[in-house]
C-alpha positions, -999 to +999 in steps of 0.1 A: +059+027+094+037-004+109+019+018+130+007+041+099+000+009+082-021-003+108-042+026+109-051+024+070-090+022+065-084-009+039-070-031+068-103-037+082-087-064+104-067-045+122-090-016+125-121-038+140-149-034+116-178-045+138-159-036+171-169+005+168-146+022+192-129-008+206-099-004+181-083+026+185-052+038+171-036+034+210-048-004+212-032-008+175-001+011+188+000-011+220-007-044+200+025-034+175+045-024+203+046-062+209+074-076+188+063-108+175+033-093+163+048-062+149+076-085+130+048-108+115+031-075+103+062-059+091+074-091+071+039-101+056+022-063+043+050-037+048+080-048+035+061-061+006+042-030+001+075-011+003+093-034-025+063-030-049+065+008-045+104+008-047+098-014-083+075+012-097+097+042-083+117+043-116+091+036-140+073+064-156+051+071-187+067+054-215+071+076-247+063+043-270+028+039-257+028+013-235+013+033-208-023+051-211-004+088-197+020+087-223+018+106-254+007+090-287+036+087-308+018+068-337-004+084-363-039+078-366-051+048-393-067+058-422-107+056-422 
């Protein structure tokens, strides 16, 4: 999981913005093979992302109109 997270384009600090060609997938894998580094990345980024994802897992568009994607349940207001 950490390896896939490290290759996400939104994480320029790990992908090496400005160092074109230097920070490759292989180098990221080598970096994450070092347990203390992997553990820190997992603890600071991967685990919190999974917790947020799990919290959203049971939520869906509510029929009471609290979500933009839910069907409208209220009648239109008179003009």
